[in-house]
All heavy atoms as TSV, in Angstrom:
chain	resi	resn	atom	element	x	y	z
A	1	MET	N	N	6.542	113.584	-54.784
A	1	MET	CA	C	6.208	114.166	-53.491
A	1	MET	C	C	5.296	113.226	-52.696
A	1	MET	O	O	5.461	113.069	-51.503
A	1	MET	CB	C	5.521	115.515	-53.740
A	1	MET	CG	C	5.167	116.261	-52.480
A	1	MET	SD	S	6.665	116.774	-51.660
A	1	MET	CE	C	6.025	117.812	-50.405
A	2	HIS	N	N	4.354	112.574	-53.369
A	2	HIS	CA	C	3.445	111.671	-52.698
A	2	HIS	C	C	4.198	110.465	-52.147
A	2	HIS	O	O	3.918	110.018	-51.024
A	2	HIS	CB	C	2.355	111.234	-53.682
A	2	HIS	CG	C	1.279	110.399	-53.058
A	2	HIS	ND1	N	0.391	110.910	-52.148
A	2	HIS	CD2	C	0.954	109.116	-53.196
A	2	HIS	CE1	C	-0.440	109.977	-51.756
A	2	HIS	NE2	N	-0.100	108.851	-52.392
A	3	THR	N	N	5.146	109.947	-52.879
A	3	THR	CA	C	5.936	108.797	-52.423
A	3	THR	C	C	6.800	109.182	-51.245
A	3	THR	O	O	6.948	108.416	-50.310
A	3	THR	CB	C	6.811	108.258	-53.603
A	3	THR	OG1	O	5.949	107.988	-54.703
A	3	THR	CG2	C	7.525	107.023	-53.183
A	4	LEU	N	N	7.347	110.378	-51.262
A	4	LEU	CA	C	8.157	110.845	-50.152
A	4	LEU	C	C	7.314	110.952	-48.889
A	4	LEU	O	O	7.767	110.566	-47.774
A	4	LEU	CB	C	8.786	112.203	-50.490
A	4	LEU	CG	C	9.657	112.832	-49.406
A	4	LEU	CD1	C	10.874	111.963	-49.149
A	4	LEU	CD2	C	10.073	114.220	-49.817
A	5	LEU	N	N	6.097	111.449	-49.011
A	5	LEU	CA	C	5.218	111.543	-47.853
A	5	LEU	C	C	4.869	110.180	-47.306
A	5	LEU	O	O	4.845	109.976	-46.080
A	5	LEU	CB	C	3.933	112.294	-48.238
A	5	LEU	CG	C	2.938	112.577	-47.134
A	5	LEU	CD1	C	3.576	113.477	-46.074
A	5	LEU	CD2	C	1.709	113.239	-47.701
A	6	GLU	N	N	4.629	109.202	-48.163
A	6	GLU	CA	C	4.362	107.825	-47.728
A	6	GLU	C	C	5.562	107.221	-47.030
A	6	GLU	O	O	5.440	106.535	-46.009
A	6	GLU	CB	C	3.962	106.964	-48.908
A	6	GLU	CG	C	2.556	107.254	-49.390
A	6	GLU	CD	C	2.179	106.376	-50.574
A	6	GLU	OE1	O	3.050	105.684	-51.136
A	6	GLU	OE2	O	0.983	106.384	-50.935
A	7	LEU	N	N	6.763	107.493	-47.555
A	7	LEU	CA	C	7.987	106.993	-46.924
A	7	LEU	C	C	8.169	107.568	-45.545
A	7	LEU	O	O	8.504	106.853	-44.583
A	7	LEU	CB	C	9.193	107.312	-47.825
A	7	LEU	CG	C	10.550	106.877	-47.259
A	7	LEU	CD1	C	10.600	105.349	-47.214
A	7	LEU	CD2	C	11.666	107.427	-48.139
A	8	VAL	N	N	7.925	108.848	-45.395
A	8	VAL	CA	C	8.022	109.501	-44.068
A	8	VAL	C	C	7.000	108.906	-43.103
A	8	VAL	O	O	7.310	108.643	-41.947
A	8	VAL	CB	C	7.853	111.027	-44.207
A	8	VAL	CG1	C	7.674	111.696	-42.854
A	8	VAL	CG2	C	9.030	111.646	-44.947
A	9	LEU	N	N	5.785	108.666	-43.597
A	9	LEU	CA	C	4.753	108.088	-42.754
A	9	LEU	C	C	5.108	106.672	-42.304
A	9	LEU	O	O	4.894	106.297	-41.128
A	9	LEU	CB	C	3.404	108.096	-43.466
A	9	LEU	CG	C	2.220	107.602	-42.661
A	9	LEU	CD1	C	1.993	108.492	-41.441
A	9	LEU	CD2	C	0.960	107.584	-43.525
A	10	VAL	N	N	5.714	105.896	-43.175
A	10	VAL	CA	C	6.127	104.524	-42.831
A	10	VAL	C	C	7.219	104.585	-41.747
A	10	VAL	O	O	7.187	103.821	-40.791
A	10	VAL	CB	C	6.604	103.769	-44.071
A	10	VAL	CG1	C	7.368	102.493	-43.711
A	10	VAL	CG2	C	5.427	103.408	-44.963
A	11	ILE	N	N	8.148	105.483	-41.899
A	11	ILE	CA	C	9.215	105.619	-40.908
A	11	ILE	C	C	8.643	106.086	-39.557
A	11	ILE	O	O	9.057	105.587	-38.515
A	11	ILE	CB	C	10.325	106.563	-41.423
A	11	ILE	CG1	C	11.059	105.896	-42.591
A	11	ILE	CG2	C	11.304	106.934	-40.314
A	11	ILE	CD1	C	12.023	106.772	-43.288
A	12	VAL	N	N	7.726	107.024	-39.592
A	12	VAL	CA	C	7.105	107.508	-38.347
A	12	VAL	C	C	6.339	106.377	-37.650
A	12	VAL	O	O	6.429	106.219	-36.430
A	12	VAL	CB	C	6.165	108.719	-38.647
A	12	VAL	CG1	C	5.262	109.023	-37.450
A	12	VAL	CG2	C	6.998	109.919	-39.016
A	13	ILE	N	N	5.620	105.576	-38.411
A	13	ILE	CA	C	4.908	104.419	-37.840
A	13	ILE	C	C	5.919	103.450	-37.208
A	13	ILE	O	O	5.693	102.925	-36.113
A	13	ILE	CB	C	4.010	103.734	-38.880
A	13	ILE	CG1	C	2.858	104.637	-39.244
A	13	ILE	CG2	C	3.503	102.390	-38.380
A	13	ILE	CD1	C	2.022	104.155	-40.421
A	14	GLY	N	N	7.017	103.196	-37.901
A	14	GLY	CA	C	8.052	102.317	-37.374
A	14	GLY	C	C	8.642	102.828	-36.070
A	14	GLY	O	O	8.834	102.085	-35.098
A	15	VAL	N	N	8.919	104.120	-36.028
A	15	VAL	CA	C	9.502	104.719	-34.813
A	15	VAL	C	C	8.495	104.695	-33.663
A	15	VAL	O	O	8.837	104.353	-32.539
A	15	VAL	CB	C	9.970	106.151	-35.099
A	15	VAL	CG1	C	10.312	106.909	-33.833
A	15	VAL	CG2	C	11.193	106.121	-36.029
A	16	LEU	N	N	7.239	105.061	-33.963
A	16	LEU	CA	C	6.232	105.052	-32.906
A	16	LEU	C	C	5.995	103.668	-32.348
A	16	LEU	O	O	5.839	103.468	-31.151
A	16	LEU	CB	C	4.913	105.643	-33.420
A	16	LEU	CG	C	4.894	107.150	-33.579
A	16	LEU	CD1	C	3.577	107.603	-34.211
A	16	LEU	CD2	C	5.113	107.830	-32.262
A	17	PHE	N	N	5.932	102.654	-33.245
A	17	PHE	CA	C	5.731	101.300	-32.784
A	17	PHE	C	C	6.904	100.878	-31.883
A	17	PHE	O	O	6.711	100.297	-30.831
A	17	PHE	CB	C	5.664	100.348	-34.002
A	17	PHE	CG	C	5.463	98.913	-33.639
A	17	PHE	CD1	C	4.208	98.430	-33.209
A	17	PHE	CD2	C	6.510	98.006	-33.661
A	17	PHE	CE1	C	4.037	97.116	-32.860
A	17	PHE	CE2	C	6.347	96.676	-33.316
A	17	PHE	CZ	C	5.106	96.236	-32.900
A	18	THR	N	N	8.119	101.212	-32.299
A	18	THR	CA	C	9.304	100.850	-31.487
A	18	THR	C	C	9.262	101.524	-30.128
A	18	THR	O	O	9.509	100.888	-29.090
A	18	THR	CB	C	10.570	101.270	-32.233
A	18	THR	OG1	O	10.579	100.638	-33.497
A	18	THR	CG2	C	11.822	100.879	-31.460
A	19	LEU	N	N	8.940	102.825	-30.102
A	19	LEU	CA	C	8.928	103.547	-28.828
A	19	LEU	C	C	7.820	103.027	-27.910
A	19	LEU	O	O	8.012	102.912	-26.707
A	19	LEU	CB	C	8.753	105.034	-29.076
A	19	LEU	CG	C	9.952	105.733	-29.718
A	19	LEU	CD1	C	9.596	107.197	-30.015
A	19	LEU	CD2	C	11.157	105.663	-28.807
A	20	LEU	N	N	6.644	102.761	-28.480
A	20	LEU	CA	C	5.539	102.311	-27.643
A	20	LEU	C	C	5.791	100.936	-27.068
A	20	LEU	O	O	5.397	100.658	-25.926
A	20	LEU	CB	C	4.246	102.340	-28.459
A	20	LEU	CG	C	3.702	103.737	-28.789
A	20	LEU	CD1	C	2.510	103.609	-29.727
A	20	LEU	CD2	C	3.308	104.469	-27.539
A	21	VAL	N	N	6.448	100.067	-27.786
A	21	VAL	CA	C	6.752	98.725	-27.262
A	21	VAL	C	C	7.913	98.799	-26.286
A	21	VAL	O	O	7.888	98.175	-25.236
A	21	VAL	CB	C	7.046	97.727	-28.386
A	21	VAL	CG1	C	7.567	96.426	-27.850
A	21	VAL	CG2	C	5.812	97.469	-29.218
A	22	ARG	N	N	8.910	99.617	-26.604
A	22	ARG	CA	C	10.114	99.664	-25.759
A	22	ARG	C	C	9.826	100.282	-24.382
A	22	ARG	O	O	10.375	99.840	-23.384
A	22	ARG	CB	C	11.206	100.441	-26.474
A	22	ARG	CG	C	12.494	100.449	-25.714
A	22	ARG	CD	C	13.624	100.999	-26.510
A	22	ARG	NE	N	14.818	100.912	-25.691
A	22	ARG	CZ	C	16.040	100.983	-26.133
A	22	ARG	NH1	N	16.221	101.106	-27.413
A	22	ARG	NH2	N	17.047	100.920	-25.333
A	23	TYR	N	N	8.998	101.318	-24.363
A	23	TYR	CA	C	8.784	102.055	-23.112
A	23	TYR	C	C	7.378	101.786	-22.547
A	23	TYR	O	O	6.822	102.620	-21.869
A	23	TYR	CB	C	8.981	103.535	-23.338
A	23	TYR	CG	C	10.391	103.871	-23.728
A	23	TYR	CD1	C	10.705	104.344	-24.989
A	23	TYR	CD2	C	11.439	103.677	-22.829
A	23	TYR	CE1	C	12.025	104.619	-25.355
A	23	TYR	CE2	C	12.742	103.951	-23.160
A	23	TYR	CZ	C	13.010	104.428	-24.437
A	23	TYR	OH	O	14.307	104.693	-24.785
A	24	ARG	N	N	6.841	100.609	-22.788
A	24	ARG	CA	C	5.531	100.283	-22.210
A	24	ARG	C	C	5.685	100.061	-20.713
A	24	ARG	O	O	6.738	99.658	-20.244
A	24	ARG	CB	C	4.953	99.052	-22.899
A	24	ARG	CG	C	5.679	97.753	-22.590
A	24	ARG	CD	C	5.197	96.624	-23.468
A	24	ARG	NE	N	5.844	95.378	-23.107
A	24	ARG	CZ	C	7.062	95.021	-23.446
A	24	ARG	NH1	N	7.787	95.817	-24.214
A	24	ARG	NH2	N	7.567	93.875	-23.079
A	25	PRO	N	N	4.596	100.266	-19.979
A	25	PRO	CA	C	4.656	100.073	-18.526
A	25	PRO	C	C	4.912	98.599	-18.210
A	25	PRO	O	O	4.290	97.694	-18.756
A	25	PRO	CB	C	3.277	100.487	-18.028
A	25	PRO	CG	C	2.720	101.361	-19.095
A	25	PRO	CD	C	3.346	100.887	-20.384
A	26	GLY	N	N	5.849	98.359	-17.324
A	26	GLY	CA	C	6.162	96.997	-16.924
A	26	GLY	C	C	7.024	96.233	-17.919
A	26	GLY	O	O	7.251	95.041	-17.749
A	27	GLY	N	N	7.519	96.922	-18.927
A	27	GLY	CA	C	8.348	96.246	-19.921
A	27	GLY	C	C	9.778	96.110	-19.461
A	27	GLY	O	O	10.282	96.874	-18.639
A	28	GLU	N	N	10.456	95.128	-19.996
A	28	GLU	CA	C	11.863	94.928	-19.633
A	28	GLU	C	C	12.776	95.720	-20.600
A	28	GLU	O	O	12.329	96.154	-21.674
A	28	GLU	CB	C	12.205	93.440	-19.709
A	28	GLU	CG	C	11.998	92.858	-21.107
A	28	GLU	CD	C	12.219	91.367	-21.125
A	28	GLU	OE1	O	11.667	90.670	-20.256
A	28	GLU	OE2	O	12.911	90.887	-22.027
A	29	HIS	N	N	14.009	95.876	-20.224
A	29	HIS	CA	C	14.966	96.570	-21.060
A	29	HIS	C	C	15.296	95.722	-22.314
A	29	HIS	O	O	15.515	94.520	-22.203
A	29	HIS	CB	C	16.255	96.841	-20.292
A	29	HIS	CG	C	17.288	97.564	-21.084
A	29	HIS	ND1	N	17.145	98.880	-21.444
A	29	HIS	CD2	C	18.451	97.151	-21.621
A	29	HIS	CE1	C	18.197	99.254	-22.152
A	29	HIS	NE2	N	19.004	98.211	-22.280
A	30	LEU	N	N	15.269	96.359	-23.461
A	30	LEU	CA	C	15.507	95.648	-24.732
A	30	LEU	C	C	16.892	95.986	-25.251
A	30	LEU	O	O	17.362	97.122	-25.132
A	30	LEU	CB	C	14.450	96.022	-25.744
A	30	LEU	CG	C	13.015	95.700	-25.417
A	30	LEU	CD1	C	12.086	96.254	-26.448
A	30	LEU	CD2	C	12.806	94.198	-25.268
A	31	SER	N	N	17.520	95.016	-25.891
A	31	SER	CA	C	18.823	95.261	-26.496
A	31	SER	C	C	18.648	96.033	-27.789
A	31	SER	O	O	17.533	96.207	-28.298
A	31	SER	CB	C	19.514	93.919	-26.799
A	31	SER	OG	O	18.789	93.210	-27.795
A	32	ILE	N	N	19.752	96.502	-28.330
A	32	ILE	CA	C	19.727	97.250	-29.589
A	32	ILE	C	C	19.231	96.362	-30.731
A	32	ILE	O	O	18.482	96.835	-31.583
A	32	ILE	CB	C	21.155	97.801	-29.910
A	32	ILE	CG1	C	21.614	98.758	-28.797
A	32	ILE	CG2	C	21.168	98.490	-31.268
A	32	ILE	CD1	C	20.795	100.002	-28.660
A	33	LYS	N	N	19.593	95.103	-30.708
A	33	LYS	CA	C	19.174	94.179	-31.762
A	33	LYS	C	C	17.655	93.991	-31.725
A	33	LYS	O	O	17.005	94.013	-32.765
A	33	LYS	CB	C	19.888	92.859	-31.599
A	33	LYS	CG	C	19.585	91.848	-32.668
A	33	LYS	CD	C	20.358	90.555	-32.445
A	33	LYS	CE	C	20.036	89.529	-33.520
A	33	LYS	NZ	N	20.776	88.260	-33.297
A	34	LYS	N	N	17.102	93.802	-30.557
A	34	LYS	CA	C	15.637	93.647	-30.436
A	34	LYS	C	C	14.922	94.932	-30.781
A	34	LYS	O	O	13.867	94.895	-31.394
A	34	LYS	CB	C	15.267	93.191	-29.017
A	34	LYS	CG	C	15.647	91.780	-28.709
A	34	LYS	CD	C	15.187	91.383	-27.327
A	34	LYS	CE	C	15.577	89.950	-27.015
A	34	LYS	NZ	N	15.170	89.529	-25.670
A	35	THR	N	N	15.514	96.075	-30.441
A	35	THR	CA	C	14.894	97.350	-30.794
A	35	THR	C	C	14.893	97.541	-32.308
A	35	THR	O	O	13.904	98.023	-32.883
A	35	THR	CB	C	15.657	98.491	-30.089
A	35	THR	OG1	O	15.658	98.282	-28.685
A	35	THR	CG2	C	15.017	99.822	-30.387
A	36	ALA	N	N	15.987	97.138	-32.971
A	36	ALA	CA	C	16.049	97.255	-34.437
A	36	ALA	C	C	15.033	96.330	-35.089
A	36	ALA	O	O	14.382	96.700	-36.067
A	36	ALA	CB	C	17.467	96.918	-34.914
A	37	CYS	N	N	14.849	95.159	-34.524
A	37	CYS	CA	C	13.849	94.218	-35.061
A	37	CYS	C	C	12.431	94.791	-34.875
A	37	CYS	O	O	11.590	94.636	-35.766
A	37	CYS	CB	C	13.960	92.871	-34.377
A	37	CYS	SG	S	15.461	91.967	-34.831
A	38	LEU	N	N	12.194	95.441	-33.752
A	38	LEU	CA	C	10.883	96.078	-33.550
A	38	LEU	C	C	10.645	97.185	-34.562
A	38	LEU	O	O	9.538	97.364	-35.050
A	38	LEU	CB	C	10.801	96.670	-32.145
A	38	LEU	CG	C	10.533	95.672	-31.036
A	38	LEU	CD1	C	10.640	96.367	-29.684
A	38	LEU	CD2	C	9.177	95.041	-31.194
A	39	PHE	N	N	11.704	97.931	-34.904
A	39	PHE	CA	C	11.577	98.975	-35.908
A	39	PHE	C	C	11.215	98.384	-37.280
A	39	PHE	O	O	10.360	98.899	-37.976
A	39	PHE	CB	C	12.866	99.792	-36.016
A	39	PHE	CG	C	12.821	100.828	-37.094
A	39	PHE	CD1	C	12.077	101.969	-36.935
A	39	PHE	CD2	C	13.530	100.670	-38.286
A	39	PHE	CE1	C	12.021	102.922	-37.931
A	39	PHE	CE2	C	13.490	101.616	-39.276
A	39	PHE	CZ	C	12.735	102.755	-39.093
A	40	VAL	N	N	11.837	97.261	-37.617
A	40	VAL	CA	C	11.533	96.605	-38.898
A	40	VAL	C	C	10.089	96.138	-38.922
A	40	VAL	O	O	9.375	96.312	-39.906
A	40	VAL	CB	C	12.532	95.431	-39.148
A	40	VAL	CG1	C	12.078	94.616	-40.338
A	40	VAL	CG2	C	13.930	95.971	-39.379
A	41	VAL	N	N	9.638	95.565	-37.809
A	41	VAL	CA	C	8.242	95.129	-37.713
A	41	VAL	C	C	7.311	96.343	-37.860
A	41	VAL	O	O	6.295	96.269	-38.551
A	41	VAL	CB	C	7.982	94.384	-36.393
A	41	VAL	CG1	C	6.512	94.162	-36.164
A	41	VAL	CG2	C	8.737	93.071	-36.410
A	42	GLY	N	N	7.647	97.449	-37.251
A	42	GLY	CA	C	6.832	98.662	-37.371
A	42	GLY	C	C	6.791	99.185	-38.783
A	42	GLY	O	O	5.752	99.655	-39.267
A	43	VAL	N	N	7.921	99.092	-39.498
A	43	VAL	CA	C	7.944	99.516	-40.900
A	43	VAL	C	C	7.065	98.623	-41.752
A	43	VAL	O	O	6.324	99.082	-42.628
A	43	VAL	CB	C	9.399	99.559	-41.438
A	43	VAL	CG1	C	9.445	99.693	-42.929
A	43	VAL	CG2	C	10.151	100.717	-40.797
A	44	VAL	N	N	7.112	97.320	-41.476
A	44	VAL	CA	C	6.261	96.388	-42.211
A	44	VAL	C	C	4.787	96.675	-41.939
A	44	VAL	O	O	3.964	96.673	-42.863
A	44	VAL	CB	C	6.606	94.926	-41.848
A	44	VAL	CG1	C	5.574	93.948	-42.396
A	44	VAL	CG2	C	7.995	94.556	-42.367
A	45	ILE	N	N	4.464	96.976	-40.691
A	45	ILE	CA	C	3.082	97.346	-40.373
A	45	ILE	C	C	2.676	98.624	-41.105
A	45	ILE	O	O	1.575	98.720	-41.624
A	45	ILE	CB	C	2.917	97.511	-38.837
A	45	ILE	CG1	C	3.023	96.180	-38.128
A	45	ILE	CG2	C	1.609	98.212	-38.478
A	45	ILE	CD1	C	3.107	96.259	-36.633
A	46	GLY	N	N	3.570	99.574	-41.173
A	46	GLY	CA	C	3.307	100.821	-41.912
A	46	GLY	C	C	3.066	100.588	-43.381
A	46	GLY	O	O	2.178	101.180	-44.002
A	47	VAL	N	N	3.870	99.709	-43.995
A	47	VAL	CA	C	3.713	99.399	-45.416
A	47	VAL	C	C	2.372	98.713	-45.643
A	47	VAL	O	O	1.654	99.025	-46.591
A	47	VAL	CB	C	4.896	98.538	-45.924
A	47	VAL	CG1	C	4.608	97.960	-47.276
A	47	VAL	CG2	C	6.179	99.354	-45.945
A	48	ILE	N	N	2.040	97.773	-44.790
A	48	ILE	CA	C	0.735	97.086	-44.929
A	48	ILE	C	C	-0.403	98.072	-44.747
A	48	ILE	O	O	-1.378	98.052	-45.502
A	48	ILE	CB	C	0.646	95.918	-43.921
A	48	ILE	CG1	C	1.625	94.822	-44.297
A	48	ILE	CG2	C	-0.788	95.391	-43.825
A	48	ILE	CD1	C	1.781	93.730	-43.263
A	49	PHE	N	N	-0.279	98.964	-43.793
A	49	PHE	CA	C	-1.317	99.990	-43.550
A	49	PHE	C	C	-1.500	100.836	-44.787
A	49	PHE	O	O	-2.641	101.068	-45.217
A	49	PHE	CB	C	-0.936	100.827	-42.343
A	49	PHE	CG	C	-1.821	102.010	-42.115
A	49	PHE	CD1	C	-3.099	101.830	-41.626
A	49	PHE	CD2	C	-1.370	103.278	-42.401
A	49	PHE	CE1	C	-3.933	102.915	-41.406
A	49	PHE	CE2	C	-2.206	104.380	-42.192
A	49	PHE	CZ	C	-3.483	104.193	-41.702
A	50	LEU	N	N	-0.424	101.305	-45.382
A	50	LEU	CA	C	-0.546	102.192	-46.531
A	50	LEU	C	C	-1.017	101.442	-47.789
A	50	LEU	O	O	-1.704	102.015	-48.612
A	50	LEU	CB	C	0.787	102.870	-46.821
A	50	LEU	CG	C	1.145	104.012	-45.868
A	50	LEU	CD1	C	2.467	104.596	-46.232
A	50	LEU	CD2	C	0.070	105.071	-45.892
A	51	SER	N	N	-0.620	100.214	-47.916
A	51	SER	CA	C	-1.031	99.487	-49.124
A	51	SER	C	C	-2.474	98.992	-49.056
A	51	SER	O	O	-3.129	98.822	-50.073
A	51	SER	CB	C	-0.119	98.265	-49.367
A	51	SER	OG	O	-0.249	97.330	-48.320
A	52	THR	N	N	-3.031	98.811	-47.846
A	52	THR	CA	C	-4.401	98.329	-47.750
A	52	THR	C	C	-5.420	99.452	-47.580
A	52	THR	O	O	-6.584	99.212	-47.784
A	52	THR	CB	C	-4.565	97.358	-46.568
A	52	THR	OG1	O	-4.192	98.009	-45.371
A	52	THR	CG2	C	-3.734	96.114	-46.791
A	53	HIS	N	N	-5.010	100.654	-47.229
A	53	HIS	CA	C	-6.016	101.700	-47.082
A	53	HIS	C	C	-6.586	102.123	-48.425
A	53	HIS	O	O	-7.702	102.609	-48.513
A	53	HIS	CB	C	-5.469	102.882	-46.284
A	53	HIS	CG	C	-4.860	103.983	-47.076
A	53	HIS	ND1	N	-4.947	104.135	-48.414
A	53	HIS	CD2	C	-4.148	105.055	-46.689
A	53	HIS	CE1	C	-4.345	105.215	-48.812
A	53	HIS	NE2	N	-3.824	105.770	-47.806
A	54	VAL	N	N	-5.875	101.931	-49.511
A	54	VAL	CA	C	-6.382	102.227	-50.834
A	54	VAL	C	C	-7.445	101.197	-51.261
A	54	VAL	O	O	-8.408	101.508	-51.913
A	54	VAL	CB	C	-5.221	102.255	-51.854
A	54	VAL	CG1	C	-5.742	102.450	-53.267
A	54	VAL	CG2	C	-4.245	103.348	-51.476
A	55	VAL	N	N	-7.219	99.951	-50.853
A	55	VAL	CA	C	-8.169	98.886	-51.206
A	55	VAL	C	C	-9.510	99.088	-50.564
A	55	VAL	O	O	-10.548	98.846	-51.178
A	55	VAL	CB	C	-7.581	97.504	-50.774
A	55	VAL	CG1	C	-8.557	96.387	-51.007
A	55	VAL	CG2	C	-6.285	97.244	-51.536
A	56	SER	N	N	-9.527	99.574	-49.316
A	56	SER	CA	C	-10.793	99.707	-48.606
A	56	SER	C	C	-11.419	101.091	-48.720
A	56	SER	O	O	-12.424	101.366	-48.124
A	56	SER	CB	C	-10.595	99.378	-47.142
A	56	SER	OG	O	-9.669	100.287	-46.568
A	57	ALA	N	N	-10.830	101.978	-49.522
A	57	ALA	CA	C	-11.363	103.302	-49.691
A	57	ALA	C	C	-12.659	103.257	-50.514
A	57	ALA	O	O	-12.793	102.499	-51.446
A	57	ALA	CB	C	-10.353	104.215	-50.382
A	58	PRO	N	N	-13.648	104.059	-50.112
A	58	PRO	CA	C	-14.896	104.055	-50.879
A	58	PRO	C	C	-14.679	104.588	-52.290
A	58	PRO	O	O	-13.938	105.557	-52.510
A	58	PRO	CB	C	-15.821	104.955	-50.066
A	58	PRO	CG	C	-14.928	105.763	-49.171
A	58	PRO	CD	C	-13.682	104.957	-48.978
A	59	THR	N	N	-15.367	104.018	-53.244
A	59	THR	CA	C	-15.206	104.426	-54.645
A	59	THR	C	C	-16.246	105.430	-55.074
A	59	THR	O	O	-16.138	106.006	-56.136
A	59	THR	CB	C	-15.290	103.202	-55.562
A	59	THR	OG1	O	-16.540	102.547	-55.321
A	59	THR	CG2	C	-14.157	102.248	-55.286
A	60	GLY	N	N	-17.235	105.655	-54.280
A	60	GLY	CA	C	-18.280	106.606	-54.644
A	60	GLY	C	C	-19.391	105.935	-55.430
A	60	GLY	O	O	-19.177	104.908	-56.081
A	61	LEU	N	N	-20.554	106.486	-55.340
A	61	LEU	CA	C	-21.682	105.885	-56.043
A	61	LEU	C	C	-22.224	106.795	-57.124
A	61	LEU	O	O	-22.286	107.900	-57.113
A	61	LEU	CB	C	-22.821	105.557	-55.042
A	61	LEU	CG	C	-22.424	104.560	-53.957
A	61	LEU	CD1	C	-23.561	104.445	-52.942
A	61	LEU	CD2	C	-22.175	103.183	-54.602
């Protein structure tokens, strides 16, 4: 269940990144190929985000 939740979060981050870049003010129209590449970059950002938040979490004193 935890892995499924992380997978959904990575996909949501990828979709949000794609939408925010594609529909930014003053942005040009992007092709499907460029949009797909943006989604992949967003997924990579999501994976990095999830893998590094555990490293920086406080361990308690």
